[in-house]
MARRO-979473 format. One line per 4 residues: for each residue x, y, z of N, C-alpha, C, O. Coordinates in nm, 2 decimals. Atoms other than C-alpha are relative to their C-alpha. Layout:
// residues N
X:Y:Z:X:Y:Z:X:Y:Z:X:Y:Z ~ ... $
// end
This chain:
// residues 204
-0.07:-0.06:0.12:5.36:-9.81:-15.16:0.14:-0.06:0.00:0.23:0.01:0.04 ~ -0.13:0.07:-0.01:5.64:-10.06:-15.20:0.11:0.05:-0.09:0.22:0.00:-0.08 ~ -0.11:-0.06:0.09:5.82:-9.87:-15.48:0.05:0.13:0.04:0.14:0.18:-0.02 ~ -0.04:-0.13:-0.04:5.84:-9.54:-15.30:0.14:0.00:0.07:0.16:-0.08:0.16 $
-0.14:0.00:-0.04:6.21:-9.46:-15.24:0.04:0.12:0.08:0.12:0.11:0.18 ~ -0.05:-0.12:-0.07:6.26:-9.10:-15.13:-0.12:0.10:0.02:-0.20:0.12:-0.07 ~ 0.10:-0.10:-0.03:6.04:-8.84:-14.96:0.06:0.12:0.07:0.14:0.11:0.17 ~ -0.04:-0.12:-0.06:6.12:-8.48:-14.89:-0.12:0.09:0.02:-0.18:0.13:-0.07 $
0.12:-0.08:-0.03:5.84:-8.29:-14.71:0.03:0.15:0.00:0.14:0.19:0.03 ~ -0.01:-0.15:0.00:5.78:-7.92:-14.75:-0.01:0.05:0.14:-0.06:-0.01:0.23 ~ 0.00:-0.06:-0.13:5.81:-7.68:-14.46:-0.15:0.03:0.05:-0.17:0.06:0.16 ~ 0.14:-0.02:-0.04:5.43:-7.65:-14.46:-0.06:-0.12:0.07:-0.17:-0.11:0.13 $
0.05:0.12:-0.07:5.38:-8.00:-14.33:0.02:0.01:0.15:0.14:0.02:0.19 ~ -0.01:-0.02:-0.15:5.31:-7.98:-13.96:-0.02:-0.13:0.08:0.04:-0.15:0.18 ~ 0.03:0.12:-0.07:5.17:-8.32:-13.86:0.02:-0.12:-0.09:-0.03:-0.13:-0.20 ~ -0.01:0.12:0.07:5.27:-8.67:-13.97:-0.09:-0.10:0.07:-0.07:-0.13:0.19 $
0.09:0.09:-0.07:4.99:-8.92:-13.90:0.05:-0.14:0.03:0.17:-0.17:-0.01 ~ -0.03:0.13:-0.04:5.00:-9.27:-13.76:0.02:-0.09:-0.12:-0.06:-0.08:-0.22 ~ -0.02:0.10:0.11:5.14:-9.55:-13.99:0.02:0.07:-0.14:-0.01:0.01:-0.24 ~ 0.00:-0.08:0.12:5.21:-9.28:-14.25:0.07:-0.08:-0.12:0.02:-0.08:-0.23 $
-0.08:0.07:0.10:5.48:-9.48:-14.44:0.02:-0.15:0.04:0.11:-0.21:-0.02 ~ -0.01:0.14:-0.03:5.43:-9.82:-14.28:-0.01:-0.09:-0.12:-0.10:-0.08:-0.20 ~ 0.00:0.10:0.11:5.52:-10.10:-14.52:0.05:0.05:-0.13:0.05:-0.02:-0.23 ~ -0.07:-0.05:0.12:5.69:-9.88:-14.77:0.14:-0.05:-0.01:0.24:0.01:0.03 $
-0.12:0.07:-0.02:5.96:-10.13:-14.80:0.13:0.05:-0.07:0.24:0.02:-0.03 ~ -0.12:-0.06:0.07:6.18:-9.94:-15.05:0.04:0.13:0.04:0.14:0.19:0.00 ~ -0.03:-0.14:-0.04:6.17:-9.61:-14.87:0.13:0.00:0.08:0.15:-0.06:0.18 ~ -0.13:-0.01:-0.06:6.53:-9.52:-14.79:0.03:0.14:0.06:0.11:0.15:0.16 $
-0.03:-0.14:-0.05:6.52:-9.14:-14.73:-0.13:0.07:0.03:-0.23:0.07:-0.05 ~ 0.11:-0.09:-0.04:6.27:-8.93:-14.54:0.06:0.12:0.07:0.12:0.12:0.17 ~ -0.05:-0.12:-0.05:6.36:-8.57:-14.49:-0.11:0.08:0.07:-0.21:0.12:0.00 ~ 0.10:-0.07:-0.07:6.17:-8.39:-14.22:0.05:0.15:0.02:0.15:0.17:0.08 $
-0.05:-0.14:0.00:6.19:-8.01:-14.25:-0.04:0.06:0.14:-0.12:0.02:0.21 ~ 0.04:-0.08:-0.12:6.19:-7.76:-13.96:-0.14:0.05:-0.02:-0.17:0.10:-0.13 ~ 0.14:-0.03:0.01:5.83:-7.69:-13.90:-0.10:-0.11:0.04:-0.21:-0.09:0.08 ~ 0.08:0.11:-0.05:5.71:-8.04:-13.83:-0.02:0.00:0.15:0.08:0.02:0.22 $
0.02:-0.01:-0.14:5.55:-8.04:-13.49:-0.05:-0.13:0.07:-0.03:-0.14:0.19 ~ 0.05:0.13:-0.06:5.40:-8.39:-13.44:0.03:-0.12:-0.09:0.02:-0.11:-0.21 ~ -0.03:0.13:0.06:5.50:-8.74:-13.53:-0.09:-0.11:0.05:-0.10:-0.13:0.17 ~ 0.09:0.11:-0.04:5.25:-9.02:-13.54:0.08:-0.13:0.03:0.20:-0.14:0.01 $
-0.06:0.12:-0.04:5.32:-9.37:-13.41:0.02:-0.09:-0.13:-0.05:-0.08:-0.23 ~ -0.04:0.09:0.11:5.49:-9.63:-13.65:0.02:0.08:-0.13:-0.02:0.02:-0.24 ~ 0.00:-0.08:0.12:5.56:-9.35:-13.90:0.09:-0.05:-0.11:0.06:-0.03:-0.23 ~ -0.09:0.06:0.11:5.84:-9.54:-14.08:0.02:-0.15:0.03:0.12:-0.21:-0.01 $
-0.01:0.15:-0.03:5.77:-9.90:-13.96:0.00:-0.08:-0.13:-0.07:-0.05:-0.22 ~ -0.01:0.09:0.11:5.88:-10.16:-14.21:0.06:0.07:-0.12:0.04:0.02:-0.23 ~ -0.07:-0.06:0.11:6.08:-9.92:-14.43:0.15:-0.03:0.00:0.20:-0.10:0.09 ~ -0.14:0.02:0.01:6.44:-9.92:-14.54:0.08:0.12:0.05:0.20:0.13:0.04 $
-0.07:-0.12:-0.05:6.52:-9.58:-14.37:0.10:-0.04:0.10:0.07:-0.11:0.20 ~ -0.10:0.04:-0.09:6.85:-9.62:-14.19:0.05:0.11:0.09:0.11:0.09:0.19 ~ -0.03:-0.12:-0.09:6.90:-9.27:-14.05:-0.10:0.11:-0.03:-0.16:0.12:-0.14 ~ 0.10:-0.11:0.01:6.68:-8.97:-13.98:0.04:0.11:0.09:0.10:0.08:0.20 $
-0.02:-0.12:-0.08:6.70:-8.62:-13.84:-0.13:0.05:0.05:-0.22:0.07:-0.03 ~ 0.12:-0.05:-0.06:6.44:-8.50:-13.60:0.01:0.15:0.02:0.10:0.19:0.10 ~ -0.02:-0.15:-0.01:6.39:-8.12:-13.63:-0.04:0.04:0.15:-0.11:-0.03:0.22 ~ 0.03:-0.05:-0.14:6.38:-7.91:-13.31:-0.15:0.05:0.01:-0.19:0.07:0.12 $
0.14:-0.04:0.00:6.02:-7.81:-13.41:-0.09:-0.11:0.05:-0.21:-0.08:0.09 ~ 0.09:0.11:-0.04:5.88:-8.15:-13.31:-0.02:0.01:0.15:0.07:0.01:0.23 ~ 0.03:-0.03:-0.14:5.70:-8.10:-12.98:-0.09:-0.11:0.06:-0.10:-0.13:0.18 ~ 0.09:0.11:-0.05:5.45:-8.40:-12.96:0.01:-0.12:-0.09:0.05:-0.11:-0.21 $
0.01:0.13:0.08:5.42:-8.76:-13.07:-0.12:-0.08:0.04:-0.19:-0.05:0.14 ~ 0.10:0.10:-0.04:5.17:-9.04:-13.07:0.08:-0.13:0.04:0.19:-0.15:-0.02 ~ -0.07:0.13:-0.04:5.26:-9.38:-12.91:-0.11:-0.10:0.03:-0.23:-0.06:0.05 ~ 0.10:0.11:-0.02:5.09:-9.71:-12.85:0.06:-0.09:0.11:0.18:-0.10:0.12 $
-0.05:0.09:-0.10:5.11:-9.94:-12.55:-0.02:-0.14:-0.04:-0.14:-0.19:-0.06 ~ 0.01:0.13:0.05:5.18:-10.29:-12.67:0.14:-0.07:0.03:0.23:-0.05:-0.05 ~ -0.13:0.06:-0.04:5.45:-10.50:-12.50:0.09:0.11:0.06:0.22:0.09:0.06 ~ -0.08:-0.11:-0.04:5.57:-10.17:-12.35:-0.05:0.12:-0.09:-0.15:0.11:-0.16 $
0.03:-0.12:0.09:5.56:-9.82:-12.52:0.06:-0.02:-0.13:0.18:-0.05:-0.15 ~ -0.05:0.00:0.13:5.60:-9.80:-12.89:-0.02:0.14:-0.06:-0.14:0.19:-0.07 ~ 0.00:-0.13:0.05:5.68:-9.46:-13.04:0.00:0.01:-0.15:-0.02:-0.09:-0.22 ~ 0.00:-0.02:0.15:5.71:-9.31:-13.39:0.09:-0.09:-0.08:0.07:-0.12:-0.19 $
-0.10:0.07:0.08:6.02:-9.51:-13.48:0.00:-0.15:0.04:0.08:-0.23:-0.01 ~ 0.02:0.15:-0.02:5.90:-9.85:-13.34:-0.03:-0.07:-0.13:-0.11:-0.02:-0.21 ~ 0.02:0.07:0.12:5.91:-10.11:-13.61:0.08:0.04:-0.11:0.07:-0.02:-0.22 ~ -0.10:-0.04:0.10:6.17:-9.93:-13.81:0.12:-0.09:0.00:0.22:-0.05:0.07 $
-0.10:0.11:-0.02:6.38:-10.24:-13.85:0.13:0.03:-0.06:0.23:-0.05:-0.04 ~ -0.13:-0.03:0.06:6.66:-10.07:-14.05:0.05:0.13:0.06:0.16:0.18:0.02 ~ -0.04:-0.13:-0.05:6.68:-9.74:-13.85:0.11:-0.02:0.10:0.09:-0.06:0.21 ~ -0.11:0.01:-0.09:7.03:-9.73:-13.70:0.05:0.13:0.06:0.12:0.12:0.17 $
-0.05:-0.13:-0.05:7.10:-9.36:-13.65:-0.11:0.10:0.00:-0.18:0.12:-0.09 ~ 0.09:-0.11:-0.01:6.89:-9.08:-13.52:0.08:0.12:0.05:0.15:0.12:0.14 ~ -0.06:-0.12:-0.04:7.01:-8.72:-13.50:-0.11:0.10:0.04:-0.21:0.12:-0.03 ~ 0.09:-0.10:-0.04:6.82:-8.46:-13.30:0.07:0.14:-0.03:0.18:0.16:0.02 $
-0.05:-0.12:0.06:6.87:-8.12:-13.46:0.04:0.10:0.11:-0.02:0.10:0.22 ~ -0.04:-0.11:-0.08:7.05:-7.83:-13.30:-0.12:0.09:0.03:-0.21:0.11:-0.06 ~ 0.12:-0.08:-0.05:6.80:-7.61:-13.10:-0.09:-0.09:0.08:-0.18:-0.03:0.15 ~ 0.08:0.09:-0.08:6.64:-7.92:-12.95:0.04:0.01:0.15:0.16:0.00:0.18 $
-0.03:0.00:-0.14:6.62:-7.88:-12.57:-0.05:-0.12:0.08:0.00:-0.15:0.18 ~ 0.06:0.11:-0.07:6.40:-8.17:-12.48:-0.03:-0.12:-0.10:-0.09:-0.10:-0.20 ~ 0.03:0.12:0.08:6.39:-8.53:-12.62:-0.13:-0.05:0.05:-0.14:-0.09:0.17 ~ 0.14:0.03:-0.04:6.02:-8.61:-12.61:-0.01:-0.14:0.05:0.05:-0.24:-0.01 $
0.02:0.13:-0.06:5.92:-8.90:-12.39:-0.06:-0.10:-0.10:-0.15:-0.07:-0.18 ~ 0.05:0.11:0.08:5.87:-9.23:-12.57:0.03:0.01:-0.15:-0.02:-0.08:-0.23 ~ -0.02:-0.02:0.15:5.99:-9.10:-12.91:0.07:-0.11:-0.07:0.04:-0.14:-0.18 ~ -0.08:0.11:0.06:6.23:-9.39:-12.97:-0.03:-0.13:0.07:0.03:-0.23:0.04 $
0.03:0.12:-0.07:6.08:-9.65:-12.73:-0.05:-0.11:-0.09:-0.13:-0.08:-0.19 ~ 0.03:0.11:0.09:6.03:-9.99:-12.88:-0.04:-0.12:0.09:0.04:-0.22:0.10 ~ 0.04:0.11:-0.09:5.83:-10.21:-12.64:-0.02:-0.13:-0.06:0.02:-0.23:-0.01 ~ 0.04:0.12:0.06:5.70:-10.47:-12.87:0.10:-0.04:-0.12:0.12:-0.16:-0.14 $
-0.08:0.03:0.11:5.94:-10.45:-13.17:0.15:0.00:0.03:0.19:0.06:0.13 ~ -0.15:0.00:-0.02:6.31:-10.52:-13.20:0.06:0.12:-0.06:0.05:0.14:-0.19 ~ -0.05:-0.12:0.05:6.48:-10.19:-13.24:0.14:-0.02:-0.06:0.22:-0.10:0.00 ~ -0.13:0.01:0.07:6.78:-10.16:-13.48:0.09:0.12:0.04:0.20:0.13:0.00 $
-0.07:-0.13:-0.03:6.89:-9.82:-13.33:0.13:-0.03:0.07:0.14:-0.10:0.17 ~ -0.13:0.02:-0.06:7.26:-9.81:-13.26:0.06:0.13:0.05:0.14:0.13:0.15 ~ -0.06:-0.13:-0.02:7.36:-9.44:-13.26:-0.10:0.11:0.01:-0.19:0.12:-0.07 ~ 0.08:-0.12:-0.01:7.20:-9.13:-13.13:0.09:0.12:0.02:0.19:0.12:0.09 $
-0.08:-0.12:0.00:7.34:-8.78:-13.19:-0.09:0.11:0.07:-0.19:0.14:0.02 ~ 0.07:-0.10:-0.07:7.23:-8.52:-12.93:0.06:0.14:-0.04:0.18:0.15:-0.07 ~ -0.05:-0.14:0.03:7.25:-8.14:-12.99:0.07:0.06:0.13:0.05:0.01:0.24 ~ -0.06:-0.07:-0.12:7.46:-7.91:-12.77:-0.09:0.08:0.08:-0.06:0.13:0.19 $
0.10:-0.08:-0.07:7.14:-7.73:-12.67:-0.09:-0.09:0.09:-0.17:-0.03:0.16 ~ 0.09:0.09:-0.07:6.99:-8.04:-12.50:0.01:0.02:0.15:0.12:0.04:0.21 ~ 0.00:-0.01:-0.15:6.88:-8.00:-12.13:-0.07:-0.12:0.07:-0.05:-0.14:0.19 ~ 0.08:0.10:-0.07:6.64:-8.29:-12.07:-0.03:-0.11:-0.10:-0.07:-0.10:-0.21 $
0.04:0.12:0.07:6.58:-8.65:-12.18:-0.12:-0.06:0.06:-0.11:-0.09:0.18 ~ 0.13:0.04:-0.06:6.22:-8.76:-12.13:-0.01:-0.14:0.04:0.07:-0.23:0.02 ~ 0.03:0.13:-0.05:6.06:-9.06:-11.98:-0.01:-0.11:-0.11:-0.06:-0.08:-0.22 ~ 0.01:0.12:0.09:6.09:-9.40:-12.16:0.06:0.03:-0.14:0.03:-0.04:-0.24 $
-0.04:-0.05:0.14:6.27:-9.22:-12.45:0.06:-0.11:-0.08:0.03:-0.13:-0.20 ~ -0.06:0.10:0.07:6.49:-9.51:-12.55:-0.02:-0.14:0.06:0.06:-0.23:0.04 ~ 0.04:0.13:-0.07:6.32:-9.80:-12.36:0.01:-0.11:-0.10:-0.05:-0.10:-0.21 ~ -0.01:0.12:0.08:6.41:-10.14:-12.51:0.07:0.02:-0.13:0.05:-0.07:-0.22 $
-0.09:-0.01:0.12:6.65:-10.01:-12.77:0.13:-0.08:0.03:0.23:-0.03:0.07 ~ -0.10:0.09:-0.05:6.86:-10.31:-12.71:0.14:0.00:-0.07:0.24:-0.05:-0.02 ~ -0.12:-0.01:0.08:7.12:-10.24:-12.98:0.07:0.14:0.01:0.18:0.16:-0.04 ~ -0.05:-0.13:-0.01:7.18:-9.88:-12.88:0.14:0.00:0.08:0.14:-0.06:0.19 $
-0.13:0.01:-0.06:7.55:-9.84:-12.80:0.08:0.13:0.00:0.17:0.15:0.08 ~ -0.08:-0.12:0.01:7.68:-9.50:-12.91:-0.08:0.12:0.05:-0.16:0.18:-0.03 ~ 0.08:-0.11:-0.06:7.54:-9.23:-12.67:0.10:0.08:0.08:0.17:0.03:0.17 ~ -0.08:-0.09:-0.08:7.72:-8.93:-12.53:-0.10:0.11:0.06:-0.16:0.17:-0.02 $
0.09:-0.09:-0.06:7.53:-8.72:-12.28:0.06:0.14:0.00:0.17:0.16:0.05 ~ -0.06:-0.13:0.00:7.59:-8.35:-12.35:0.02:0.07:0.13:-0.05:0.04:0.23 ~ -0.03:-0.07:-0.12:7.73:-8.12:-12.09:-0.11:0.08:0.05:-0.12:0.12:0.17 ~ 0.11:-0.09:-0.03:7.41:-7.92:-12.09:-0.12:-0.07:0.07:-0.21:0.00:0.12 $
0.11:0.08:-0.05:7.18:-8.20:-11.97:-0.02:0.01:0.15:0.08:-0.01:0.22 ~ 0.03:-0.01:-0.15:7.01:-8.14:-11.63:-0.08:-0.11:0.05:-0.08:-0.14:0.17 ~ 0.09:0.11:-0.05:6.76:-8.42:-11.62:-0.01:-0.11:-0.10:-0.02:-0.09:-0.22 ~ 0.03:0.13:0.07:6.74:-8.78:-11.74:-0.11:-0.06:0.07:-0.09:-0.11:0.19 $
0.13:0.04:-0.07:6.39:-8.89:-11.66:-0.02:-0.15:0.00:0.06:-0.23:-0.04 ~ 0.04:0.13:-0.03:6.22:-9.21:-11.57:0.02:-0.10:-0.12:-0.04:-0.08:-0.23 ~ -0.02:0.11:0.10:6.33:-9.53:-11.76:0.05:0.05:-0.14:0.02:-0.02:-0.24 ~ -0.05:-0.05:0.13:6.50:-9.32:-12.03:0.08:-0.10:-0.08:0.06:-0.10:-0.20 $
-0.08:0.10:0.07:6.75:-9.59:-12.12:-0.02:-0.14:0.05:0.06:-0.23:0.04 ~ 0.03:0.13:-0.06:6.58:-9.89:-11.96:0.01:-0.11:-0.11:-0.04:-0.10:-0.22 ~ -0.02:0.12:0.08:6.69:-10.23:-12.11:0.08:0.03:-0.13:0.06:-0.03:-0.23 ~ -0.09:-0.02:0.12:6.94:-10.07:-12.35:0.13:-0.09:0.03:0.23:-0.04:0.08 $
-0.09:0.10:-0.04:7.15:-10.38:-12.32:0.14:0.01:-0.06:0.24:-0.04:-0.01 ~ -0.13:-0.02:0.07:7.43:-10.28:-12.56:0.08:0.12:0.04:0.19:0.13:0.00 ~ -0.08:-0.11:-0.06:7.53:-9.97:-12.38:0.11:-0.06:0.08:0.09:-0.15:0.16 ~ -0.11:0.06:-0.07:7.88:-10.05:-12.25:0.10:0.10:0.05:0.08:0.22:0.02 $
-0.10:-0.09:-0.06:8.18:-9.90:-12.08:-0.05:0.08:0.11:-0.13:0.04:0.19 ~ 0.04:-0.09:-0.11:8.15:-9.61:-11.85:-0.09:0.11:-0.05:-0.06:0.18:-0.15 ~ 0.09:-0.11:0.03:7.86:-9.37:-11.85:0.05:0.12:0.07:0.07:0.12:0.19 ~ -0.05:-0.12:-0.06:7.97:-9.02:-11.79:-0.11:0.10:0.01:-0.17:0.14:-0.10 $
0.10:-0.10:-0.02:7.72:-8.78:-11.64:0.06:0.14:0.02:0.15:0.16:0.09 ~ -0.06:-0.14:-0.01:7.78:-8.40:-11.68:-0.02:0.07:0.13:-0.11:0.03:0.21 ~ 0.01:-0.07:-0.13:7.83:-8.16:-11.40:-0.14:0.07:0.01:-0.18:0.11:0.12 ~ 0.13:-0.07:-0.01:7.50:-7.99:-11.49:-0.12:-0.09:0.04:-0.22:-0.04:0.08 $
0.10:0.10:-0.03:7.30:-8.31:-11.41:-0.06:0.03:0.14:0.02:0.02:0.24 ~ 0.06:-0.02:-0.12:7.05:-8.24:-11.14:-0.09:-0.12:0.05:-0.10:-0.15:0.17 ~ 0.09:0.11:-0.04:6.83:-8.55:-11.15:0.01:-0.12:-0.10:0.01:-0.10:-0.22 ~ 0.00:0.12:0.08:6.85:-8.91:-11.27:-0.12:-0.08:0.05:-0.13:-0.11:0.16 $
0.13:0.06:-0.03:6.51:-9.07:-11.29:0.00:-0.14:0.05:0.10:-0.21:0.03 ~ 0.01:0.14:-0.04:6.38:-9.40:-11.15:0.02:-0.09:-0.11:-0.03:-0.07:-0.22 ~ -0.03:0.10:0.09:6.50:-9.70:-11.33:0.06:0.05:-0.14:0.03:-0.01:-0.24 ~ -0.04:-0.07:0.12:6.67:-9.47:-11.58:0.09:-0.09:-0.09:0.08:-0.09:-0.21 $
-0.09:0.09:0.07:6.94:-9.74:-11.67:-0.03:-0.14:0.04:0.06:-0.22:0.03 ~ 0.03:0.14:-0.05:6.77:-10.05:-11.54:0.02:-0.10:-0.12:-0.02:-0.07:-0.23 ~ -0.02:0.10:0.10:6.88:-10.36:-11.73:0.10:0.03:-0.10:0.11:-0.04:-0.20 ~ -0.11:-0.03:0.09:7.17:-10.20:-11.90:0.12:-0.09:0.04:0.21:-0.04:0.11 $
-0.09:0.10:-0.05:7.38:-10.51:-11.86:0.14:0.01:-0.05:0.23:-0.06:0.00 ~ -0.13:-0.02:0.05:7.68:-10.39:-12.05:0.08:0.11:0.07:0.20:0.12:0.05 ~ -0.07:-0.11:-0.07:7.76:-10.08:-11.84:0.09:-0.06:0.11:0.04:-0.13:0.20 ~ -0.08:0.05:-0.11:8.06:-10.15:-11.62:0.05:0.12:0.09:0.12:0.09:0.19 $
-0.04:-0.11:-0.08:8.12:-9.80:-11.48:-0.09:0.12:-0.01:-0.15:0.14:-0.12 ~ 0.08:-0.13:0.00:7.95:-9.47:-11.39:0.08:0.11:0.06:0.14:0.09:0.17 ~ -0.08:-0.12:-0.05:8.11:-9.13:-11.34:-0.09:0.12:0.00:-0.14:0.16:-0.10 ~ 0.07:-0.13:-0.02:7.94:-8.82:-11.20:0.10:0.11:0.01:0.18:0.11:0.10 $
-0.08:-0.12:-0.01:8.11:-8.49:-11.27:-0.05:0.09:0.11:-0.16:0.09:0.14 ~ 0.03:-0.10:-0.11:8.12:-8.23:-11.00:-0.02:0.14:-0.05:0.07:0.19:-0.12 ~ 0.02:-0.14:0.04:7.97:-7.89:-11.05:0.06:0.08:0.11:0.05:0.06:0.23 ~ -0.08:-0.08:-0.09:8.19:-7.63:-10.90:-0.08:0.08:0.10:-0.03:0.11:0.21 $
0.09:-0.08:-0.09:7.90:-7.43:-10.75:-0.10:-0.08:0.07:-0.14:-0.05:0.18 ~ 0.12:0.07:-0.06:7.63:-7.69:-10.69:0.05:-0.14:0.06:-0.03:-0.20:0.13 ~ -0.04:0.13:-0.05:7.84:-8.00:-10.61:-0.04:-0.11:-0.10:-0.06:-0.08:-0.22 ~ 0.04:0.11:0.09:7.74:-8.34:-10.74:-0.15:-0.01:-0.03:-0.23:0.07:0.03 $
0.14:0.02:0.03:7.41:-8.46:-10.89:-0.08:0.00:0.12:-0.05:-0.08:0.22 ~ 0.08:-0.01:-0.12:7.14:-8.38:-10.64:-0.09:-0.12:0.03:-0.11:-0.15:0.14 ~ 0.09:0.10:-0.02:6.90:-8.66:-10.70:0.02:-0.12:-0.09:0.02:-0.11:-0.21 ~ -0.01:0.12:0.07:6.96:-9.02:-10.80:-0.12:-0.09:0.05:-0.11:-0.13:0.16 $
0.12:0.07:-0.04:6.62:-9.20:-10.79:0.01:-0.15:0.01:0.10:-0.21:-0.04 ~ 0.01:0.14:-0.02:6.51:-9.55:-10.71:0.04:-0.08:-0.12:-0.01:-0.05:-0.23 ~ -0.02:0.09:0.10:6.64:-9.83:-10.92:0.08:0.05:-0.12:0.07:-0.01:-0.23 ~ -0.06:-0.06:0.12:6.85:-9.61:-11.15:0.09:-0.09:-0.07:0.10:-0.09:-0.20 $
-0.09:0.10:0.06:7.10:-9.89:-11.21:-0.03:-0.14:0.04:0.05:-0.23:0.04 ~ 0.05:0.14:-0.04:6.89:-10.19:-11.11:0.04:-0.10:-0.11:0.02:-0.07:-0.23 ~ -0.03:0.11:0.09:7.00:-10.52:-11.27:0.11:0.04:-0.11:0.12:-0.02:-0.21 ~ -0.12:-0.02:0.09:7.32:-10.36:-11.43:0.11:-0.09:0.05:0.19:-0.05:0.13 $
-0.08:0.11:-0.06:7.50:-10.68:-11.37:0.15:0.01:-0.02:0.23:-0.06:0.04 ~ -0.14:-0.02:0.03:7.83:-10.57:-11.52:0.07:0.12:0.08:0.19:0.14:0.07 ~ -0.05:-0.12:-0.06:7.86:-10.26:-11.31:0.10:-0.03:0.11:0.07:-0.10:0.21 ~ -0.11:0.03:-0.10:8.19:-10.26:-11.11:0.03:0.12:0.09:0.12:0.11:0.17 $
// end
């Protein structure tokens, strides 16, 4: 549907299927209402959508294994900004991973309610550079930011962080510093797993 420009879904829409808007090259706006619970793989692949908000109601996704994991936003070659709505506590694993496709994602906005970032969430988002970990986050899971080569400067982890997963920041070649905040009652982060900063060649 190459002439389709704007889509606003009603609150009764619960599931978005695989490849739903794939190839809708003129699509610039997709509004997802609270109530959406599932996002299919490649849902906006090949569209002109540059930013999208993911409601807190989204609990499951579909993904494909092809050159790595590919989630709902893989192939969205113009998608630069994703906002996760307030009320979200868990960023679903693989939701933004882009194993086979070149990701355009640059900025992610997390809610103040967030406590956990799932496995492979932003894997291979090589242009991602604007990320602030909220003070409420307790777990960053396996390979969450693996190969996010444009992340730079110092990564600041909050005092609430309890666990940093294996290879969480592997291949983040732009990071030059890491700072762990101290929790006044629990001390520092309790678990930093294998390879968390493997191949971070700029880390000083």
